VEXTOR-674671 format. One line per 8 residues: number of its first residue (from 1); their letters; for each residue x negated, y, z negated of N, C-alpha, C. Coordinates in steps of 0.1 Angstrom, whole numbers, padded with zeros to 4 digits. Example, Ala and Ser with C-alpha at 12.3 -4.5 7.8 and 13.67 -1.06 7.14 Angstrom:
# residues 2
1) as) -0132 -0057 -0078 -0123 -0045 -0078 -0132 -0033 -0078 | -0128 -0022 -0071 -0137 -0011 -0071 -0129 0000 -0079
This chain:
# residues 254
1) maeikyrd) -1427 -2376 -3132 -1416 -2377 -3141 -1413 -2361 -3145 | -1400 -2360 -3149 -1397 -2346 -3154 -1387 -2349 -3166 | -1386 -2339 -3173 -1376 -2340 -3186 -1367 -2329 -3187 | -1352 -2333 -3188 -1343 -2326 -3188 -1337 -2326 -3203 | -1334 -2313 -3207 -1330 -2310 -3222 -1317 -2301 -3222 | -1309 -2302 -3231 -1300 -2293 -3233 -1295 -2296 -3249 | -1297 -2287 -3257 -1296 -2285 -3272 -1303 -2299 -3277 | -1297 -2309 -3283 -1305 -2321 -3289 -1306 -2333 -3281
9) qfeeiegt) -1303 -2330 -3268 -1302 -2341 -3258 -1314 -2338 -3247 | -1320 -2350 -3244 -1330 -2349 -3234 -1332 -2363 -3228 | -1339 -2363 -3215 -1339 -2376 -3208 -1351 -2373 -3198 | -1358 -2384 -3197 -1371 -2382 -3187 -1365 -2390 -3173 | -1367 -2383 -3162 -1362 -2388 -3149 -1373 -2385 -3137 | -1372 -2393 -3127 -1379 -2390 -3116 -1374 -2379 -3109 | -1375 -2366 -3111 -1368 -2354 -3106 -1376 -2348 -3097 | -1388 -2352 -3094 -1397 -2345 -3084 -1389 -2342 -3070
17) gktisdlr) -1389 -2329 -3065 -1382 -2327 -3051 -1367 -2322 -3053 | -1361 -2324 -3065 -1348 -2322 -3067 -1346 -2306 -3071 | -1336 -2299 -3068 -1333 -2285 -3071 -1326 -2283 -3086 | -1328 -2271 -3092 -1321 -2271 -3105 -1308 -2270 -3104 | -1301 -2269 -3090 -1287 -2269 -3088 -1282 -2284 -3090 | -1291 -2294 -3084 -1290 -2306 -3085 -1290 -2313 -3097 | -1298 -2310 -3108 -1298 -2315 -3121 -1288 -2306 -3128 | -1284 -2297 -3126 -1271 -2292 -3133 -1259 -2300 -3131
25) rqfkdefg) -1254 -2302 -3116 -1246 -2310 -3114 -1245 -2324 -3121 | -1258 -2331 -3118 -1260 -2345 -3124 -1258 -2344 -3141 | -1261 -2336 -3148 -1261 -2338 -3161 -1251 -2329 -3167 | -1241 -2322 -3158 -1231 -2315 -3166 -1221 -2321 -3173 | -1217 -2334 -3169 -1207 -2340 -3176 -1213 -2349 -3189 | -1224 -2353 -3185 -1230 -2363 -3195 -1236 -2354 -3209 | -1243 -2345 -3205 -1248 -2335 -3216 -1239 -2324 -3221 | -1226 -2322 -3212 -1216 -2312 -3217 -1222 -2297 -3213
33) ipdkaiak) -1231 -2296 -3203 -1238 -2284 -3200 -1226 -2274 -3195 | -1223 -2264 -3200 -1216 -2253 -3197 -1217 -2245 -3183 | -1208 -2239 -3178 -1212 -2232 -3164 -1220 -2222 -3167 | -1220 -2213 -3178 -1230 -2201 -3179 -1242 -2205 -3186 | -1245 -2217 -3190 -1257 -2222 -3195 -1270 -2216 -3186 | -1281 -2211 -3193 -1292 -2205 -3186 -1303 -2217 -3186 | -1308 -2218 -3172 -1318 -2228 -3169 -1333 -2221 -3170 | -1341 -2229 -3176 -1356 -2226 -3179 -1364 -2238 -3174
41) vngkkikf) -1375 -2234 -3166 -1386 -2243 -3160 -1398 -2240 -3167 | -1400 -2249 -3177 -1414 -2247 -3183 -1413 -2234 -3192 | -1402 -2229 -3198 -1400 -2218 -3204 -1396 -2208 -3196 | -1396 -2206 -3182 -1395 -2195 -3176 -1379 -2195 -3171 | -1372 -2187 -3173 -1358 -2181 -3168 -1355 -2184 -3154 | -1345 -2191 -3149 -1344 -2191 -3135 -1328 -2187 -3132 | -1328 -2175 -3126 -1317 -2169 -3123 -1305 -2179 -3112 | -1293 -2176 -3118 -1284 -2188 -3113 -1285 -2187 -3097
49) dqetetvl) -1285 -2176 -3090 -1286 -2176 -3076 -1299 -2180 -3070 | -1307 -2184 -3080 -1323 -2191 -3074 -1321 -2205 -3076 | -1311 -2211 -3083 -1312 -2225 -3088 -1312 -2236 -3075 | -1305 -2232 -3066 -1303 -2240 -3053 -1319 -2239 -3043 | -1326 -2230 -3047 -1340 -2227 -3040 -1351 -2233 -3051 | -1350 -2233 -3062 -1360 -2239 -3070 -1361 -2254 -3071 | -1373 -2260 -3066 -1372 -2273 -3064 -1383 -2278 -3075 | -1381 -2288 -3083 -1387 -2294 -3095 -1400 -2300 -3089
57) kkdetvqf) -1412 -2296 -3095 -1423 -2303 -3093 -1426 -2315 -3105 | -1438 -2321 -3102 -1441 -2332 -3111 -1444 -2327 -3125 | -1441 -2336 -3133 -1442 -2332 -3149 -1437 -2319 -3153 | -1426 -2313 -3148 -1422 -2301 -3153 -1409 -2304 -3162 | -1406 -2294 -3170 -1394 -2295 -3179 -1385 -2286 -3176 | -1372 -2290 -3176 -1360 -2280 -3173 -1352 -2283 -3186 | -1349 -2272 -3189 -1341 -2268 -3203 -1330 -2258 -3201 | -1318 -2263 -3203 -1304 -2257 -3203 -1299 -2251 -3219
65) srptnkaa) -1299 -2239 -3218 -1293 -2233 -3231 -1282 -2224 -3230 | -1273 -2221 -3239 -1263 -2211 -3241 -1268 -2198 -3241 | -1260 -2187 -3233 -1265 -2174 -3237 -1261 -2169 -3252 | -1270 -2159 -3255 -1265 -2153 -3270 -1259 -2142 -3268 | -1249 -2138 -3278 -1242 -2128 -3279 -1250 -2116 -3288 | -1258 -2109 -3281 -1265 -2100 -3292 -1255 -2088 -3293 | -1248 -2084 -3285 -1239 -2073 -3286 -1231 -2075 -3296 | -1225 -2086 -3297 -1215 -2089 -3309 -1221 -2086 -3322
73) ilvgalla) -1235 -2090 -3324 -1240 -2090 -3337 -1243 -2076 -3340 | -1247 -2069 -3330 -1250 -2054 -3331 -1241 -2046 -3336 | -1228 -2047 -3329 -1214 -2040 -3334 -1212 -2046 -3348 | -1212 -2057 -3353 -1211 -2061 -3365 -1219 -2054 -3376 | -1233 -2051 -3370 -1241 -2046 -3380 -1237 -2031 -3382 | -1233 -2026 -3370 -1229 -2011 -3372 -1217 -2007 -3378 | -1208 -2017 -3377 -1195 -2015 -3387 -1199 -2018 -3401 | -1208 -2027 -3404 -1211 -2029 -3418 -1218 -2015 -3422
81) alaltgsi) -1225 -2008 -3415 -1233 -1994 -3417 -1224 -1985 -3419 | -1214 -1983 -3412 -1202 -1974 -3414 -1195 -1975 -3427 | -1193 -1988 -3430 -1185 -1992 -3445 -1192 -1986 -3455 | -1207 -1989 -3454 -1215 -1986 -3465 -1217 -1969 -3466 | -1216 -1964 -3455 -1219 -1948 -3456 -1206 -1941 -3456 | -1193 -1946 -3454 -1182 -1940 -3454 -1180 -1936 -3468 | -1180 -1941 -3478 -1180 -1938 -3492 -1186 -1927 -3496 | -1196 -1922 -3489 -1204 -1909 -3492 -1197 -1897 -3489
89) faygfins) -1192 -1896 -3478 -1183 -1886 -3472 -1170 -1885 -3481 | -1164 -1898 -3481 -1151 -1896 -3488 -1153 -1891 -3504 | -1165 -1892 -3511 -1168 -1889 -3522 -1170 -1873 -3523 | -1174 -1867 -3512 -1176 -1852 -3513 -1161 -1845 -3508 | -1153 -1851 -3504 -1140 -1849 -3497 -1131 -1844 -3509 | -1130 -1853 -3519 -1119 -1852 -3529 -1125 -1844 -3540 | -1135 -1837 -3541 -1140 -1830 -3553 -1137 -1817 -3552 | -1127 -1811 -3543 -1123 -1798 -3544 -1106 -1798 -3541
97) tttltatl) -1101 -1787 -3548 -1087 -1785 -3548 -1083 -1771 -3546 | -1071 -1768 -3539 -1066 -1755 -3538 -1052 -1754 -3540 | -1046 -1742 -3542 -1033 -1740 -3542 -1027 -1730 -3532 | -1017 -1736 -3526 -1011 -1727 -3514 -0996 -1722 -3522 | -0997 -1709 -3518 -0985 -1700 -3524 -0973 -1698 -3516 | -0961 -1702 -3520 -0949 -1700 -3512 -0941 -1691 -3521 | -0934 -1679 -3514 -0924 -1672 -3521 -0911 -1675 -3520 | -0903 -1678 -3530 -0889 -1683 -3526 -0880 -1671 -3528
105) ansnfadv) -0871 -1671 -3518 -0861 -1661 -3518 -0848 -1665 -3521 | -0841 -1658 -3528 -0827 -1662 -3534 -0818 -1657 -3525 | -0817 -1662 -3513 -0808 -1656 -3503 -0807 -1669 -3491 | -0796 -1668 -3483 -0798 -1676 -3472 -0808 -1670 -3463 | -0809 -1678 -3453 -0817 -1674 -3440 -0813 -1667 -3431 | -0798 -1665 -3431 -0789 -1657 -3424 -0774 -1656 -3430 | -0770 -1644 -3428 -0756 -1646 -3433 -0744 -1640 -3421 | -0734 -1646 -3421 -0722 -1643 -3411 -0710 -1634 -3417
113) svntsast) -0706 -1626 -3410 -0694 -1618 -3414 -0685 -1616 -3401 | -0673 -1611 -3406 -0666 -1608 -3392 -0668 -1595 -3390 | -0668 -1591 -3375 -0672 -1578 -3373 -0657 -1571 -3374 | -0658 -1557 -3375 -0644 -1549 -3377 -0637 -1548 -3365 | -0645 -1548 -3352 -0637 -1549 -3339 -0628 -1561 -3336 | -0630 -1571 -3344 -0623 -1584 -3341 -0608 -1582 -3342 | -0603 -1573 -3353 -0589 -1569 -3356 -0583 -1564 -3342 | -0591 -1558 -3334 -0586 -1550 -3325 -0581 -1558 -3313
121) itwntfgf) -0586 -1570 -3312 -0584 -1579 -3300 -0573 -1584 -3299 | -0563 -1580 -3291 -0549 -1583 -3289 -0545 -1586 -3274 | -0535 -1594 -3272 -0529 -1596 -3256 -0517 -1604 -3259 | -0506 -1601 -3250 -0494 -1604 -3249 -0492 -1616 -3239 | -0487 -1627 -3244 -0487 -1640 -3238 -0471 -1643 -3233 | -0467 -1645 -3222 -0455 -1650 -3216 -0454 -1663 -3209 | -0443 -1669 -3211 -0443 -1683 -3203 -0447 -1681 -3188 | -0455 -1691 -3183 -0459 -1693 -3170 -0464 -1681 -3167
129) fkgtipgp) -0475 -1675 -3174 -0480 -1662 -3169 -0495 -1662 -3170 | -0501 -1654 -3160 -0516 -1650 -3162 -0519 -1636 -3167 | -0529 -1641 -3176 -0535 -1624 -3181 -0548 -1626 -3185 | -0553 -1613 -3187 -0567 -1612 -3191 -0568 -1607 -3205 | -0581 -1610 -3212 -0584 -1609 -3225 -0595 -1597 -3224 | -0591 -1584 -3232 -0600 -1573 -3233 -0614 -1576 -3239 | -0621 -1568 -3234 -0636 -1568 -3242 -0645 -1557 -3235 | -0657 -1555 -3238 -0662 -1563 -3248 -0661 -1559 -3264
137) ngvfnvqp) -0657 -1569 -3272 -0655 -1562 -3286 -0661 -1573 -3296 | -0669 -1568 -3306 -0677 -1575 -3315 -0666 -1584 -3323 | -0672 -1597 -3323 -0661 -1606 -3333 -0671 -1612 -3346 | -0681 -1614 -3346 -0691 -1617 -3356 -0702 -1611 -3358 | -0708 -1606 -3370 -0723 -1602 -3375 -0729 -1612 -3377 | -0742 -1614 -3374 -0751 -1623 -3380 -0764 -1615 -3384 | -0769 -1618 -3397 -0779 -1608 -3402 -0787 -1618 -3408 | -0799 -1621 -3401 -0811 -1627 -3406 -0818 -1623 -3419
145) atnyngdl) -0821 -1631 -3426 -0827 -1625 -3440 -0840 -1618 -3438 | -0844 -1611 -3449 -0856 -1602 -3447 -0868 -1610 -3447 | -0878 -1608 -3439 -0890 -1617 -3437 -0887 -1630 -3429 | -0873 -1633 -3425 -0872 -1645 -3417 -0874 -1642 -3403 | -0882 -1648 -3398 -0885 -1646 -3384 -0884 -1658 -3373 | -0876 -1668 -3378 -0874 -1680 -3370 -0864 -1679 -3360 | -0863 -1692 -3353 -0852 -1694 -3342 -0839 -1697 -3350 | -0827 -1692 -3344 -0816 -1696 -3347 -0807 -1703 -3336
153) vvtvtlgn) -0797 -1711 -3341 -0786 -1713 -3331 -0774 -1708 -3338 | -0766 -1701 -3331 -0753 -1697 -3332 -0741 -1703 -3324 | -0732 -1710 -3333 -0722 -1719 -3325 -0708 -1714 -3330 | -0701 -1711 -3319 -0686 -1707 -3322 -0679 -1717 -3316 | -0669 -1720 -3325 -0659 -1731 -3323 -0643 -1728 -3325 | -0635 -1732 -3315 -0622 -1731 -3317 -0615 -1738 -3329 | -0610 -1734 -3338 -0606 -1743 -3350 -0590 -1747 -3348 | -0584 -1740 -3338 -0568 -1745 -3337 -0565 -1750 -3322
161) adklakvy) -0575 -1757 -3315 -0574 -1762 -3301 -0561 -1767 -3300 | -0556 -1777 -3309 -0543 -1786 -3308 -0530 -1776 -3307 | -0532 -1765 -3313 -0520 -1755 -3312 -0521 -1746 -3299 | -0532 -1743 -3295 -0534 -1735 -3284 -0531 -1743 -3270 | -0535 -1757 -3270 -0530 -1765 -3258 -0517 -1763 -3257 | -0507 -1764 -3268 -0493 -1764 -3265 -0489 -1749 -3258 | -0497 -1736 -3261 -0492 -1724 -3255 -0498 -1722 -3241 | -0512 -1726 -3240 -0520 -1723 -3227 -0523 -1735 -3219
169) rmlalkfd) -0521 -1734 -3205 -0527 -1743 -3195 -0541 -1742 -3194 | -0547 -1730 -3197 -0560 -1724 -3195 -0563 -1712 -3203 | -0575 -1714 -3210 -0580 -1705 -3222 -0593 -1705 -3219 | -0598 -1691 -3214 -0613 -1690 -3214 -0618 -1677 -3221 | -0628 -1678 -3231 -0632 -1668 -3239 -0649 -1666 -3235 | -0653 -1655 -3230 -0667 -1653 -3228 -0672 -1648 -3238 | -0685 -1651 -3244 -0691 -1646 -3253 -0706 -1645 -3251 | -0711 -1634 -3257 -0725 -1629 -3256 -0731 -1623 -3270
177) midstgnp) -0741 -1620 -3270 -0747 -1615 -3282 -0756 -1601 -3278 | -0755 -1592 -3288 -0763 -1578 -3287 -0771 -1576 -3301 | -0781 -1569 -3299 -0789 -1566 -3311 -0782 -1551 -3319 | -0789 -1547 -3328 -0783 -1537 -3335 -0783 -1522 -3328 | -0792 -1521 -3318 -0793 -1511 -3308 -0782 -1513 -3298 | -0776 -1524 -3295 -0767 -1525 -3284 -0772 -1532 -3275 | -0784 -1535 -3274 -0790 -1543 -3263 -0787 -1558 -3262 | -0786 -1563 -3249 -0782 -1578 -3248 -0795 -1586 -3254
185) idinesga) -0790 -1598 -3257 -0801 -1608 -3266 -0802 -1618 -3256 | -0815 -1625 -3254 -0816 -1635 -3247 -0808 -1649 -3255 | -0800 -1654 -3251 -0796 -1667 -3257 -0796 -1678 -3250 | -0800 -1678 -3237 -0801 -1693 -3228 -0814 -1697 -3228 | -0825 -1690 -3234 -0838 -1696 -3235 -0842 -1691 -3221 | -0840 -1684 -3214 -0846 -1680 -3200 -0860 -1671 -3202 | -0861 -1665 -3214 -0871 -1655 -3214 -0869 -1643 -3214 | -0857 -1639 -3209 -0853 -1624 -3206 -0838 -1622 -3209
193) adandwvm) -0836 -1614 -3214 -0822 -1607 -3217 -0816 -1604 -3204 | -0806 -1610 -3196 -0801 -1604 -3183 -0786 -1607 -3184 | -0779 -1608 -3172 -0765 -1608 -3171 -0761 -1623 -3170 | -0772 -1631 -3172 -0769 -1645 -3170 -0767 -1651 -3186 | -0768 -1641 -3197 -0769 -1647 -3210 -0755 -1646 -3216 | -0746 -1656 -3214 -0734 -1656 -3220 -0729 -1671 -3218 | -0719 -1674 -3227 -0714 -1686 -3229 -0697 -1687 -3226 | -0691 -1697 -3222 -0676 -1697 -3220 -0671 -1708 -3229
201) ltldngav) -0662 -1704 -3238 -0654 -1712 -3247 -0640 -1715 -3241 | -0635 -1727 -3237 -0624 -1731 -3233 -0618 -1741 -3242 | -0605 -1745 -3238 -0598 -1755 -3245 -0606 -1771 -3241 | -0612 -1772 -3228 -0619 -1783 -3225 -0632 -1782 -3233 | -0637 -1771 -3236 -0651 -1771 -3242 -0648 -1763 -3254 | -0644 -1769 -3266 -0641 -1764 -3277 -0652 -1756 -3287 | -0666 -1757 -3282 -0677 -1752 -3290 -0687 -1750 -3280 | -0693 -1737 -3285 -0703 -1731 -3275 -0715 -1727 -3283
209) smypravt) -0728 -1728 -3280 -0738 -1724 -3289 -0748 -1715 -3281 | -0752 -1705 -3287 -0760 -1694 -3285 -0774 -1695 -3291 | -0787 -1693 -3284 -0799 -1696 -3290 -0808 -1683 -3290 | -0806 -1672 -3299 -0814 -1661 -3301 -0826 -1665 -3308 | -0839 -1660 -3302 -0850 -1663 -3306 -0858 -1653 -3315 | -0863 -1657 -3327 -0872 -1649 -3334 -0866 -1632 -3336 | -0851 -1633 -3339 -0846 -1619 -3338 -0843 -1616 -3354 | -0848 -1604 -3356 -0850 -1603 -3373 -0839 -1590 -3377
217) snmtvrld) -0834 -1584 -3369 -0825 -1573 -3368 -0809 -1577 -3369 | -0798 -1571 -3373 -0788 -1575 -3373 -0778 -1578 -3358 | -0773 -1589 -3356 -0769 -1591 -3343 -0754 -1591 -3343 | -0747 -1592 -3331 -0733 -1593 -3330 -0729 -1602 -3320 | -0722 -1611 -3323 -0713 -1619 -3312 -0703 -1614 -3308 | -0703 -1612 -3293 -0692 -1604 -3286 -0681 -1611 -3279 | -0671 -1609 -3279 -0661 -1615 -3268 -0661 -1604 -3256 | -0669 -1608 -3246 -0670 -1599 -3235 -0659 -1598 -3229
225) sgffianv) -0652 -1609 -3225 -0639 -1609 -3216 -0633 -1622 -3217 | -0622 -1624 -3210 -0617 -1635 -3210 -0604 -1636 -3201 | -0597 -1647 -3199 -0583 -1650 -3192 -0574 -1658 -3196 | -0562 -1662 -3193 -0554 -1673 -3197 -0545 -1674 -3187 | -0539 -1688 -3188 -0528 -1691 -3179 -0517 -1700 -3188 | -0507 -1694 -3191 -0498 -1697 -3203 -0490 -1709 -3196 | -0484 -1718 -3206 -0474 -1730 -3200 -0460 -1721 -3201 | -0451 -1730 -3196 -0437 -1724 -3195 -0431 -1726 -3211
233) ipnlgwgs) -0424 -1715 -3214 -0421 -1714 -3228 -0411 -1727 -3231 | -0412 -1733 -3243 -0402 -1742 -3244 -0388 -1737 -3249 | -0378 -1744 -3250 -0365 -1740 -3254 -0363 -1732 -3269 | -0371 -1736 -3277 -0372 -1730 -3290 -0384 -1719 -3292 | -0391 -1718 -3282 -0402 -1707 -3281 -0413 -1713 -3288 | -0425 -1706 -3288 -0438 -1710 -3296 -0438 -1708 -3310 | -0433 -1697 -3316 -0434 -1693 -3328 -0443 -1683 -3332 | -0445 -1675 -3341 -0451 -1664 -3342 -0465 -1668 -3346
241) gtgspdlf) -0475 -1662 -3338 -0491 -1664 -3342 -0496 -1678 -3334 | -0486 -1686 -3327 -0494 -1698 -3320 -0503 -1696 -3311 | -0503 -1684 -3303 -0511 -1683 -3293 -0524 -1675 -3295 | -0528 -1674 -3310 -0540 -1665 -3313 -0549 -1676 -3318 | -0561 -1675 -3310 -0572 -1684 -3314 -0579 -1681 -3328 | -0582 -1692 -3336 -0589 -1693 -3347 -0605 -1697 -3345 | -0613 -1687 -3346 -0626 -1690 -3345 -0636 -1691 -3356 | -0645 -1702 -3355 -0653 -1703 -3366 -0668 -1700 -3360
249) cevaqr) -0677 -1696 -3370 -0690 -1692 -3366 -0700 -1698 -3374 | -0708 -1706 -3369 -0718 -1712 -3379 -0732 -1711 -3371 | -0742 -1706 -3381 -0755 -1703 -3377 -0764 -1713 -3384 | -0773 -1718 -3377 -0783 -1728 -3382 -0797 -1725 -3379 | -0808 -1731 -3384 -0820 -1728 -3382 -0824 -1739 -3369 | -0834 -1734 -3362 -0838 -1745 -3351 -0850 -1750 -3353
């Protein structure tokens, strides 16, 4: 005779000569033995891959039991320990204060003004005519505030593009920037000031931005050069000043 046990269920059978695998299949549904249950013969654990080779002898006891999840219990205990000790570290953290000093300046981070050379930029426009725009000439001055060494974005916009479109089929204004010593400024974030540091303002592209980085000295936005193609003059003409671009310059922090 042999005794089969699972939890509070047991049964005595004539199991001599049967394998543990045979007994698992025989009592799986009757006792509700799960697939991961561990088999023990007379208290000795039998590995799952050995169940087909382990033959039951006379008067032996086979017990199936569920595996225990000791890892989950250990993690739970660890979390409890952290919860208890965490307050000790927090107590020491909140017992010190300090004051950070910031100096306020009563000024803008940068000021913009019209360059004196802007008034000298002139050209004549005739109907159905191609012409060039003289340069280079200063248009705007940009002066960063003292001790401000951040990055800026300088945007030049056409303020009267609707009127200019009646005069010009094409209008192109090429802008760049120089520092207080007349050297070019890197405005395209290439890392070097070179011949590629310029932007083109046109009727199709009514605003352009330049990106001088960490410049602390006075800067000048220049009209380097340009060109135009005029429309045919209407019967009543264009009117005085209608071919003159109105430019707006905005400086913002980046």
